[in-house]
N, CA and C atoms as an extended XYZ file, in Angstrom:
519
Properties=species:S:1:pos:R:3:atomname:S:1:resname:S:1:resid:I:1 pbc="F F F"
N         0.837       -1.183        0.000 N   MET     1
C         0.000        0.000        0.000 CA  MET     1
C         0.886        1.252        0.000 C   MET     1
N         0.598        2.173       -0.882 N   VAL     2
C         1.371        3.402       -1.000 CA  VAL     2
C         0.856        4.415        0.022 C   VAL     2
N         1.783        4.998        0.786 N   LYS     3
C         1.410        5.996        1.783 CA  LYS     3
C         1.074        7.309        1.088 C   LYS     3
N        -0.055        7.910        1.484 N   LYS     4
C        -0.438        9.202        0.922 CA  LYS     4
C         0.439       10.294        1.513 C   LYS     4
N         0.871       11.199        0.664 N   MET     5
C         1.684       12.332        1.089 CA  MET     5
C         0.753       13.474        1.495 C   MET     5
N         0.912       13.938        2.744 N   LYS     6
C         0.076       15.010        3.269 CA  LYS     6
C         0.949       16.173        3.721 C   LYS     6
N         0.447       17.387        3.494 N   LEU     7
C         1.127       18.606        3.912 CA  LEU     7
C         0.185       19.420        4.783 C   LEU     7
N         0.667       19.875        5.915 N   ASN     8
C        -0.071       20.737        6.833 CA  ASN     8
C         0.562       22.126        6.749 C   ASN     8
N        -0.068       23.034        5.995 N   ILE     9
C         0.490       24.371        5.777 CA  ILE     9
C         0.070       25.305        6.902 C   ILE     9
N         1.054       25.982        7.486 N   GLY    10
C         0.786       26.889        8.597 CA  GLY    10
C         0.494       26.123        9.873 C   GLY    10
N         1.241       25.059       10.090 N   SER    11
C         0.975       24.159       11.217 CA  SER    11
C         1.136       24.838       12.566 C   SER    11
N         2.084       25.764       12.670 N   GLY    12
C         2.315       26.436       13.941 CA  GLY    12
C         2.562       25.439       15.056 C   GLY    12
N         1.911       25.649       16.186 N   ILE    13
C         2.102       24.753       17.335 CA  ILE    13
C         1.131       23.568       17.300 C   ILE    13
N         0.448       23.354       16.156 N   ARG    14
C        -0.479       22.236       16.002 CA  ARG    14
C        -0.016       21.288       14.882 C   ARG    14
N         1.197       20.751       14.960 N   PRO    15
C         1.639       19.839       13.900 CA  PRO    15
C         0.834       18.538       13.928 C   PRO    15
N         0.745       17.900       12.785 N   LEU    16
C         0.032       16.625       12.690 CA  LEU    16
C         1.041       15.499       12.480 C   LEU    16
N         0.846       14.365       13.139 N   PRO    17
C         1.848       13.297       13.099 CA  PRO    17
C         2.020       12.630       11.734 C   PRO    17
N         0.971       12.586       10.923 N   ASP    18
C         1.053       11.885        9.635 CA  ASP    18
C         1.288       12.836        8.462 C   ASP    18
N         1.799       14.044        8.756 N   CYS    19
C         1.982       15.073        7.727 CA  CYS    19
C         3.394       15.626        7.740 C   CYS    19
N         3.737       16.252        6.623 N   ILE    20
C         4.859       17.186        6.607 CA  ILE    20
C         4.248       18.500        7.069 C   ILE    20
N         4.766       19.070        8.129 N   ASN    21
C         4.235       20.298        8.711 CA  ASN    21
C         5.097       21.473        8.281 C   ASN    21
N         4.478       22.487        7.672 N   LEU    22
C         5.199       23.640        7.150 CA  LEU    22
C         4.764       24.895        7.898 C   LEU    22
N         5.743       25.659        8.347 N   ASP    23
C         5.436       26.933        8.995 CA  ASP    23
C         6.629       27.870        8.828 C   ASP    23
N         6.372       29.169        8.924 N   ILE    24
C         7.439       30.167        8.803 CA  ILE    24
C         8.358       30.150       10.034 C   ILE    24
N         7.812       29.724       11.184 N   GLU    25
C         8.598       29.597       12.415 CA  GLU    25
C         9.070       28.155       12.572 C   GLU    25
N        10.146       27.962       13.288 N   ASP    26
C        10.690       26.623       13.515 CA  ASP    26
C        10.043       25.994       14.760 C   ASP    26
N         9.120       25.055       14.527 N   TYR    27
C         8.455       24.340       15.617 CA  TYR    27
C         8.878       22.881       15.659 C   TYR    27
N        10.028       22.562       15.108 N   SER    28
C        10.484       21.170       15.074 CA  SER    28
C        10.696       20.600       16.474 C   SER    28
N        10.933       21.461       17.462 N   HIS    29
C        11.147       21.012       18.843 CA  HIS    29
C         9.905       20.330       19.439 C   HIS    29
N         8.744       20.540       18.835 N   ILE    30
C         7.525       19.896       19.338 CA  ILE    30
C         7.621       18.383       19.142 C   ILE    30
N         8.323       17.976       18.083 N   GLY    31
C         8.604       16.557       17.882 CA  GLY    31
C         7.452       15.735       17.342 C   GLY    31
N         6.486       16.365       16.695 N   ILE    32
C         5.360       15.631       16.103 CA  ILE    32
C         5.445       15.777       14.592 C   ILE    32
N         5.465       14.657       13.880 N   GLY    33
C         5.527       14.686       12.417 CA  GLY    33
C         6.847       15.262       11.924 C   GLY    33
N         6.960       15.331       10.609 N   LYS    34
C         8.147       15.939        9.993 CA  LYS    34
C         7.884       17.432        9.845 C   LYS    34
N         8.920       18.249       10.060 N   PHE    35
C         8.763       19.692        9.998 CA  PHE    35
C         9.644       20.283        8.902 C   PHE    35
N         9.072       21.205        8.120 N   VAL    36
C         9.814       21.948        7.099 CA  VAL    36
C         9.525       23.428        7.332 C   VAL    36
N        10.584       24.204        7.389 N   ARG    37
C        10.405       25.641        7.549 CA  ARG    37
C        10.179       26.263        6.175 C   ARG    37
N         9.131       27.068        6.057 N   GLY    38
C         8.828       27.695        4.781 CA  GLY    38
C         7.768       28.763        4.929 C   GLY    38
N         7.663       29.594        3.923 N   ASP    39
C         6.735       30.720        3.898 CA  ASP    39
C         5.752       30.489        2.759 C   ASP    39
N         4.467       30.391        3.081 N   PHE    40
C         3.501       30.120        2.015 CA  PHE    40
C         3.206       31.340        1.145 C   PHE    40
N         3.850       32.455        1.424 N   ASP    41
C         3.773       33.609        0.529 CA  ASP    41
C         4.907       33.589       -0.498 C   ASP    41
N         5.721       32.530       -0.457 N   LYS    42
C         6.817       32.350       -1.417 CA  LYS    42
C         6.685       30.973       -2.047 C   LYS    42
N         7.514       30.708       -3.050 N   LYS    43
C         7.479       29.404       -3.712 CA  LYS    43
C         7.699       28.304       -2.667 C   LYS    43
N         6.793       27.333       -2.665 N   LEU    44
C         6.888       26.245       -1.692 CA  LEU    44
C         7.965       25.250       -2.113 C   LEU    44
N         8.729       24.720       -1.157 N   PRO    45
C         9.896       23.889       -1.473 CA  PRO    45
C         9.556       22.427       -1.791 C   PRO    45
N         8.597       22.217       -2.714 N   PHE    46
C         8.181       20.870       -3.074 CA  PHE    46
C         8.005       20.765       -4.588 C   PHE    46
N         8.117       19.527       -5.081 N   LYS    47
C         7.956       19.267       -6.517 CA  LYS    47
C         6.487       19.421       -6.928 C   LYS    47
N         6.287       19.622       -8.220 N   ASP    48
C         4.934       19.660       -8.776 CA  ASP    48
C         4.238       18.323       -8.537 C   ASP    48
N         2.913       18.380       -8.336 N   ASP    49
C         2.071       17.178       -8.198 CA  ASP    49
C         2.633       16.210       -7.150 C   ASP    49
N         3.033       16.705       -5.998 N   PHE    50
C         3.712       15.891       -4.982 CA  PHE    50
C         2.769       15.363       -3.897 C   PHE    50
N         1.804       16.181       -3.476 N   PHE    51
C         0.966       15.819       -2.332 CA  PHE    51
C        -0.404       15.304       -2.756 C   PHE    51
N        -0.902       14.319       -1.985 N   ASP    52
C        -2.256       13.794       -2.173 CA  ASP    52
C        -3.269       14.660       -1.424 C   ASP    52
N        -2.816       15.242       -0.321 N   GLU    53
C        -3.716       16.029        0.521 CA  GLU    53
C        -2.949       17.184        1.162 C   GLU    53
N        -3.615       18.344        1.231 N   ILE    54
C        -3.039       19.517        1.874 CA  ILE    54
C        -4.063       20.054        2.870 C   ILE    54
N        -3.593       20.343        4.070 N   ILE    55
C        -4.444       20.867        5.134 CA  ILE    55
C        -4.008       22.294        5.428 C   ILE    55
N        -4.971       23.201        5.458 N   MET    56
C        -4.708       24.603        5.790 CA  MET    56
C        -5.743       25.031        6.830 C   MET    56
N        -5.470       24.746        8.080 N   GLU    57
C        -6.408       25.092        9.143 CA  GLU    57
C        -5.992       26.417        9.758 C   GLU    57
N        -6.837       27.415        9.573 N   CYS    58
C        -6.588       28.766       10.115 CA  CYS    58
C        -5.258       29.326        9.621 C   CYS    58
N        -4.996       29.193        8.330 N   SER    59
C        -3.755       29.748        7.776 CA  SER    59
C        -3.980       30.590        6.514 C   SER    59
N        -4.964       30.264        5.690 N   LEU    60
C        -5.158       30.982        4.429 CA  LEU    60
C        -5.420       32.474        4.651 C   LEU    60
N        -6.076       32.821        5.743 N   GLU    61
C        -6.365       34.231        6.035 CA  GLU    61
C        -5.109       35.032        6.359 C   GLU    61
N        -3.998       34.342        6.617 N   HIS    62
C        -2.733       35.011        6.937 CA  HIS    62
C        -1.881       35.314        5.697 C   HIS    62
N        -2.277       34.802        4.533 N   CYS    63
C        -1.503       35.034        3.301 CA  CYS    63
C        -1.516       36.516        2.936 C   CYS    63
N        -0.397       36.984        2.451 N   LYS    64
C        -0.348       38.368        1.957 CA  LYS    64
C        -0.862       38.442        0.528 C   LYS    64
N        -0.609       37.376       -0.254 N   ASP    65
C        -1.073       37.293       -1.643 CA  ASP    65
C        -1.779       35.945       -1.818 C   ASP    65
N        -3.071       35.942       -1.595 N   ILE    66
C        -3.832       34.691       -1.589 CA  ILE    66
C        -3.771       33.971       -2.936 C   ILE    66
N        -3.762       34.714       -4.034 N   TRP    67
C        -3.759       34.062       -5.355 CA  TRP    67
C        -2.429       33.368       -5.610 C   TRP    67
N        -1.335       33.968       -5.171 N   PHE    68
C        -0.037       33.309       -5.293 CA  PHE    68
C        -0.035       32.008       -4.493 C   PHE    68
N        -0.528       32.064       -3.251 N   THR    69
C        -0.564       30.870       -2.397 CA  THR    69
C        -1.442       29.795       -2.998 C   THR    69
N        -2.613       30.162       -3.516 N   ILE    70
C        -3.516       29.179       -4.142 CA  ILE    70
C        -2.835       28.536       -5.346 C   ILE    70
N        -2.130       29.309       -6.158 N   LYS    71
C        -1.420       28.745       -7.326 CA  LYS    71
C        -0.328       27.777       -6.881 C   LYS    71
N         0.387       28.117       -5.811 N   GLU    72
C         1.425       27.219       -5.288 CA  GLU    72
C         0.817       25.927       -4.749 C   GLU    72
N        -0.276       26.029       -4.024 N   VAL    73
C        -0.969       24.849       -3.510 CA  VAL    73
C        -1.425       23.982       -4.679 C   VAL    73
N        -1.976       24.601       -5.707 N   HIS    74
C        -2.421       23.874       -6.905 CA  HIS    74
C        -1.237       23.175       -7.574 C   HIS    74
N        -0.104       23.855       -7.634 N   ARG    75
C         1.087       23.299       -8.292 CA  ARG    75
C         1.578       22.028       -7.600 C   ARG    75
N         1.624       22.024       -6.269 N   ILE    76
C         2.214       20.890       -5.555 CA  ILE    76
C         1.210       19.776       -5.247 C   ILE    76
N        -0.074       20.014       -5.539 N   LEU    77
C        -1.119       19.020       -5.292 CA  LEU    77
C        -1.287       18.116       -6.505 C   LEU    77
N        -1.384       16.814       -6.264 N   LYS    78
C        -1.609       15.857       -7.351 CA  LYS    78
C        -3.005       16.053       -7.942 C   LYS    78
N        -3.205       15.691       -9.224 N   PRO    79
C        -4.558       15.710       -9.782 CA  PRO    79
C        -5.483       14.839       -8.929 C   PRO    79
N        -6.677       15.313       -8.698 N   LYS    80
C        -7.684       14.705       -7.823 CA  LYS    80
C        -7.297       14.775       -6.339 C   LYS    80
N        -6.196       15.482       -6.022 N   GLY    81
C        -5.808       15.679       -4.631 CA  GLY    81
C        -6.761       16.646       -3.952 C   GLY    81
N        -6.764       16.624       -2.621 N   LYS    82
C        -7.733       17.410       -1.847 CA  LYS    82
C        -7.026       18.409       -0.933 C   LYS    82
N        -7.560       19.627       -0.917 N   VAL    83
C        -7.147       20.660        0.034 CA  VAL    83
C        -8.304       20.851        1.008 C   VAL    83
N        -8.028       20.719        2.297 N   THR    84
C        -9.026       21.023        3.322 CA  THR    84
C        -8.591       22.309        3.988 C   THR    84
N        -9.446       23.294        3.902 N   CYS    85
C        -9.091       24.639        4.348 CA  CYS    85
C       -10.181       25.148        5.285 C   CYS    85
N        -9.796       25.520        6.489 N   GLN    86
C       -10.741       26.119        7.428 CA  GLN    86
C       -10.304       27.552        7.702 C   GLN    86
N       -11.258       28.467        7.538 N   VAL    87
C       -10.977       29.895        7.700 CA  VAL    87
C       -12.068       30.532        8.564 C   VAL    87
N       -11.771       31.657        9.222 N   PRO    88
C       -12.809       32.327       10.002 CA  PRO    88
C       -13.875       32.935        9.089 C   PRO    88
N       -15.128       32.840        9.513 N   HIS    89
C       -16.222       33.483        8.772 CA  HIS    89
C       -16.140       34.991        8.998 C   HIS    89
N       -16.356       35.764        7.946 N   PHE    90
C       -16.164       37.218        8.036 CA  PHE    90
C       -17.119       37.898        9.019 C   PHE    90
N       -18.241       37.293        9.336 N   ARG    91
C       -19.189       37.889       10.275 CA  ARG    91
C       -18.889       37.529       11.737 C   ARG    91
N       -17.920       36.639       11.953 N   PHE    92
C       -17.585       36.251       13.321 CA  PHE    92
C       -16.641       37.294       13.907 C   PHE    92
N       -16.939       37.846       15.077 N   PRO    93
C       -16.121       38.945       15.631 CA  PRO    93
C       -14.622       38.637       15.716 C   PRO    93
N       -14.244       37.419       16.061 N   ASN    94
C       -12.823       37.093       16.207 CA  ASN    94
C       -12.067       37.060       14.883 C   ASN    94
N       -12.764       37.095       13.770 N   ALA    95
C       -12.091       37.099       12.466 CA  ALA    95
C       -11.228       38.344       12.303 C   ALA    95
N       -11.572       39.409       13.004 N   TYR    96
C       -10.862       40.685       12.853 CA  TYR    96
C        -9.873       40.963       13.976 C   TYR    96
N        -9.798       40.075       14.944 N   MET    97
C        -8.940       40.305       16.115 CA  MET    97
C        -7.449       40.283       15.778 C   MET    97
N        -6.910       39.203       15.209 N   PRO    98
C        -5.466       39.206       14.953 CA  PRO    98
C        -5.114       40.168       13.822 C   PRO    98
N        -4.107       40.966       14.058 N   LEU    99
C        -3.669       41.902       13.017 CA  LEU    99
C        -3.003       41.187       11.848 C   LEU    99
N        -2.743       39.887       12.009 N   THR   100
C        -2.087       39.131       10.942 CA  THR   100
C        -3.067       38.583        9.913 C   THR   100
N        -4.378       38.796       10.109 N   HIS   101
C        -5.360       38.358        9.106 CA  HIS   101
C        -5.409       39.383        7.971 C   HIS   101
N        -5.191       38.899        6.741 N   HIS   102
C        -5.225       39.768        5.565 CA  HIS   102
C        -6.481       39.580        4.729 C   HIS   102
N        -7.201       38.462        4.929 N   TYR   103
C        -8.391       38.144        4.139 CA  TYR   103
C        -9.517       37.698        5.059 C   TYR   103
N       -10.745       37.970        4.603 N   TYR   104
C       -11.943       37.603        5.345 CA  TYR   104
C       -12.843       36.831        4.386 C   TYR   104
N       -13.454       35.763        4.858 N   PHE   105
C       -14.122       34.820        3.970 CA  PHE   105
C       -15.606       34.683        4.250 C   PHE   105
N       -16.356       34.630        3.164 N   GLY   106
C       -17.769       34.297        3.202 CA  GLY   106
C       -17.969       32.957        2.514 C   GLY   106
N       -19.197       32.505        2.485 N   TYR   107
C       -19.534       31.183        1.947 CA  TYR   107
C       -19.081       31.021        0.496 C   TYR   107
N       -19.162       32.075       -0.292 N   ASN   108
C       -18.840       31.977       -1.723 CA  ASN   108
C       -17.466       32.535       -2.087 C   ASN   108
N       -16.626       32.789       -1.115 N   SER   109
C       -15.341       33.445       -1.370 CA  SER   109
C       -14.434       32.711       -2.349 C   SER   109
N       -14.449       31.394       -2.345 N   LEU   110
C       -13.526       30.650       -3.206 CA  LEU   110
C       -14.190       30.101       -4.476 C   LEU   110
N       -15.394       30.575       -4.781 N   ASP   111
C       -16.077       30.105       -5.993 CA  ASP   111
C       -15.306       30.447       -7.267 C   ASP   111
N       -14.492       31.488       -7.242 N   GLY   112
C       -13.703       31.866       -8.410 CA  GLY   112
C       -12.613       30.869       -8.772 C   GLY   112
N       -12.441       29.838       -7.960 N   LEU   113
C       -11.417       28.820       -8.226 CA  LEU   113
C       -11.973       27.630       -9.011 C   LEU   113
N       -13.205       27.738       -9.488 N   ASN   114
C       -13.852       26.612      -10.168 CA  ASN   114
C       -13.114       26.107      -11.403 C   ASN   114
N       -12.258       26.926      -11.998 N   ASN   115
C       -11.488       26.453      -13.146 CA  ASN   115
C       -10.339       25.534      -12.723 C   ASN   115
N        -9.889       25.627      -11.447 N   LEU   116
C        -8.781       24.809      -10.952 CA  LEU   116
C        -9.240       23.662      -10.061 C   LEU   116
N       -10.314       23.902       -9.305 N   PHE   117
C       -10.759       22.954       -8.289 CA  PHE   117
C       -12.268       22.751       -8.353 C   PHE   117
N       -12.703       21.592       -7.896 N   GLU   118
C       -14.099       21.407       -7.525 CA  GLU   118
C       -14.190       21.953       -6.102 C   GLU   118
N       -15.094       22.895       -5.854 N   VAL   119
C       -15.165       23.574       -4.561 CA  VAL   119
C       -16.375       23.069       -3.776 C   VAL   119
N       -16.106       22.542       -2.582 N   ARG   120
C       -17.160       22.154       -1.638 CA  ARG   120
C       -17.004       23.036       -0.412 C   ARG   120
N       -18.111       23.372        0.244 N   LYS   121
C       -18.026       24.294        1.377 CA  LYS   121
C       -19.095       24.000        2.423 C   LYS   121
N       -18.795       24.423        3.658 N   GLU   122
C       -19.714       24.191        4.764 CA  GLU   122
C       -19.480       25.241        5.845 C   GLU   122
N       -20.562       25.877        6.278 N   LEU   123
C       -20.496       26.740        7.455 CA  LEU   123
C       -20.350       25.825        8.658 C   LEU   123
N       -19.425       26.127        9.549 N   GLN   124
C       -19.183       25.247       10.698 CA  GLN   124
C       -19.545       25.946       12.003 C   GLN   124
N       -20.617       25.464       12.615 N   PHE   125
C       -21.054       25.931       13.922 CA  PHE   125
C       -20.589       24.876       14.908 C   PHE   125
N       -19.370       24.998       15.370 N   TYR   126
C       -18.808       23.967       16.232 CA  TYR   126
C       -18.837       24.418       17.690 C   TYR   126
N       -18.838       23.441       18.559 N   CYS   127
C       -18.818       23.700       19.996 CA  CYS   127
C       -17.956       22.653       20.655 C   CYS   127
N       -17.422       22.981       21.809 N   ASN   128
C       -16.517       22.069       22.498 CA  ASN   128
C       -17.213       20.987       23.303 C   ASN   128
N       -18.422       21.249       23.796 N   ASN   129
C       -19.056       20.199       24.583 CA  ASN   129
C       -20.165       19.512       23.785 C   ASN   129
N       -20.420       18.259       24.101 N   GLU   130
C       -21.333       17.412       23.331 CA  GLU   130
C       -22.773       17.927       23.357 C   GLU   130
N       -23.231       18.454       24.479 N   THR   131
C       -24.607       18.942       24.576 CA  THR   131
C       -24.833       20.101       23.612 C   THR   131
N       -23.932       21.070       23.627 N   THR   132
C       -24.063       22.212       22.726 CA  THR   132
C       -23.896       21.779       21.273 C   THR   132
N       -23.008       20.825       21.017 N   ARG   133
C       -22.794       20.324       19.660 CA  ARG   133
C       -24.087       19.730       19.098 C   ARG   133
N       -24.832       19.012       19.936 N   LYS   134
C       -26.110       18.431       19.487 CA  LYS   134
C       -27.101       19.526       19.113 C   LYS   134
N       -27.075       20.630       19.835 N   LEU   135
C       -27.969       21.741       19.527 CA  LEU   135
C       -27.582       22.462       18.238 C   LEU   135
N       -26.289       22.513       17.949 N   THR   136
C       -25.852       23.259       16.757 CA  THR   136
C       -25.974       22.455       15.459 C   THR   136
N       -26.104       21.140       15.531 N   ARG   137
C       -26.235       20.342       14.296 CA  ARG   137
C       -27.408       20.782       13.426 C   ARG   137
N       -28.625       20.929       13.994 N   PRO   138
C       -29.737       21.378       13.139 CA  PRO   138
C       -29.534       22.792       12.606 C   PRO   138
N       -28.925       23.664       13.430 N   ILE   139
C       -28.644       25.028       12.972 CA  ILE   139
C       -27.675       24.992       11.803 C   ILE   139
N       -26.624       24.205       11.937 N   SER   140
C       -25.625       24.068       10.873 CA  SER   140
C       -26.265       23.531        9.597 C   SER   140
N       -27.060       22.491        9.727 N   TRP   141
C       -27.732       21.895        8.553 CA  TRP   141
C       -28.603       22.940        7.871 C   TRP   141
N       -29.406       23.665        8.652 N   PHE   142
C       -30.344       24.638        8.100 CA  PHE   142
C       -29.620       25.775        7.387 C   PHE   142
N       -28.626       26.371        8.036 N   PHE   143
C       -27.947       27.525        7.435 CA  PHE   143
C       -27.083       27.136        6.240 C   PHE   143
N       -26.624       25.894        6.175 N   ASN   144
C       -25.893       25.449        4.994 CA  ASN   144
C       -26.824       25.253        3.802 C   ASN   144
N       -28.122       25.169        4.045 N   LYS   145
C       -29.112       25.110        2.960 CA  LYS   145
C       -29.417       26.498        2.409 C   LYS   145
N       -29.254       27.532        3.241 N   ILE   146
C       -29.570       28.913        2.841 CA  ILE   146
C       -28.417       29.864        3.197 C   ILE   146
N       -27.208       29.587        2.728 N   PRO   147
C       -26.055       30.392        3.177 CA  PRO   147
C       -26.143       31.873        2.807 C   PRO   147
N       -26.699       32.180        1.648 N   ARG   148
C       -26.791       33.590        1.251 CA  ARG   148
C       -27.730       34.353        2.189 C   ARG   148
N       -28.871       33.770        2.501 N   LEU   149
C       -29.803       34.393        3.430 CA  LEU   149
C       -29.150       34.550        4.802 C   LEU   149
N       -28.422       33.530        5.223 N   TYR   150
C       -27.734       33.584        6.514 CA  TYR   150
C       -26.759       34.767        6.558 C   TYR   150
N       -25.942       34.922        5.534 N   GLU   151
C       -24.902       35.959        5.542 CA  GLU   151
C       -25.454       37.370        5.337 C   GLU   151
N       -26.595       37.502        4.682 N   MET   152
C       -27.116       38.818        4.332 CA  MET   152
C       -28.129       39.375        5.334 C   MET   152
N       -28.432       38.624        6.383 N   THR   153
C       -29.430       39.077        7.354 CA  THR   153
C       -28.838       39.058        8.762 C   THR   153
N       -29.652       39.408        9.709 N   LEU   154
C       -29.229       39.406       11.109 CA  LEU   154
C       -29.040       38.006       11.673 C   LEU   154
N       -29.426       36.994       10.905 N   LEU   155
C       -29.238       35.618       11.376 CA  LEU   155
C       -27.786       35.353       11.759 C   LEU   155
N       -26.859       35.922       10.988 N   CYS   156
C       -25.436       35.677       11.262 CA  CYS   156
C       -24.965       36.361       12.546 C   CYS   156
N       -25.713       37.339       13.024 N   LEU   157
C       -25.369       37.975       14.292 CA  LEU   157
C       -26.017       37.247       15.470 C   LEU   157
N       -27.180       36.674       15.224 N   ILE   158
C       -27.884       35.923       16.270 CA  ILE   158
C       -27.224       34.558       16.481 C   ILE   158
N       -26.848       33.922       15.362 N   PHE   159
C       -26.192       32.613       15.390 CA  PHE   159
C       -24.828       32.731       14.708 C   PHE   159
N       -23.821       33.279       15.388 N   PRO   160
C       -22.525       33.488       14.722 CA  PRO   160
C       -21.841       32.178       14.334 C   PRO   160
N       -21.294       32.174       13.150 N   CYS   161
C       -20.587       31.009       12.613 CA  CYS   161
C       -19.087       31.280       12.685 C   CYS   161
N       -18.355       30.535       13.497 N   PRO   162
C       -16.920       30.811       13.629 CA  PRO   162
C       -16.102       30.533       12.374 C   PRO   162
N       -16.417       29.438       11.671 N   ARG   163
C       -15.534       29.035       10.568 CA  ARG   163
C       -16.314       28.535        9.347 C   ARG   163
N       -15.601       28.577        8.244 N   ILE   164
C       -16.068       27.952        7.020 CA  ILE   164
C       -15.038       26.898        6.643 C   ILE   164
N       -15.518       25.739        6.265 N   LYS   165
C       -14.626       24.683        5.789 CA  LYS   165
C       -14.797       24.582        4.274 C   LYS   165
N       -13.670       24.708        3.569 N   PHE   166
C       -13.651       24.526        2.127 CA  PHE   166
C       -12.892       23.248        1.816 C   PHE   166
N       -13.404       22.458        0.907 N   GLU   167
C       -12.664       21.333        0.347 CA  GLU   167
C       -12.489       21.615       -1.132 C   GLU   167
N       -11.251       21.610       -1.556 N   LEU   168
C       -10.905       21.887       -2.947 CA  LEU   168
C       -10.306       20.624       -3.540 C   LEU   168
N       -10.922       20.088       -4.573 N   ILE   169
C       -10.425       18.902       -5.253 CA  ILE   169
C        -9.821       19.352       -6.586 C   ILE   169
N        -8.529       19.064       -6.766 N   LYS   170
C        -7.831       19.516       -7.976 CA  LYS   170
C        -8.372       18.809       -9.203 C   LYS   170
N        -8.763       19.607      -10.191 N   LYS   171
C        -9.282       19.065      -11.444 CA  LYS   171
C        -8.147       18.536      -12.309 C   LYS   171
N        -8.472       17.517      -13.081 N   ILE   172
C        -7.508       16.980      -14.049 CA  ILE   172
C        -7.619       17.787      -15.313 C   ILE   172
N        -6.482       18.214      -15.842 N   ARG   173
C        -6.504       19.021      -17.073 CA  ARG   173
C        -6.438       18.155      -18.293 C   ARG   173
């Protein structure tokens, strides 16, 4: 069985054991997974079509040039490879807190990538405890059926959505 190559971009202090973890800071001392120091605003130090899966959890909003980063991710991802990207929703108050955020995302923010990727998306109303999680499941299901209405009305202030999850599947040319 061939092992899938995975990259965790912007891993920071959350490296994953089954991934190559890439960050601008050196977190190799954490000792989880393989670590590569790199800047996702520059050419990534990997061959074309190298990774089967790329994870970008809370990192895409930190890019200075999002289109450059997306092109680099596309370059190093194998055809039919998957990018899982979680970003703060633009209506969530904490999306604006860190001064290092350069981009803010809504449900349709990555639709312009349809020529490179199949784009799947989901508003994520997550909670840490199981009781609250059970309550948010129906809310999540409902608002993912009407995302435009959710984002354009006061619903997003009454039921704030912390994150959006995008899955990008690289198209075969």
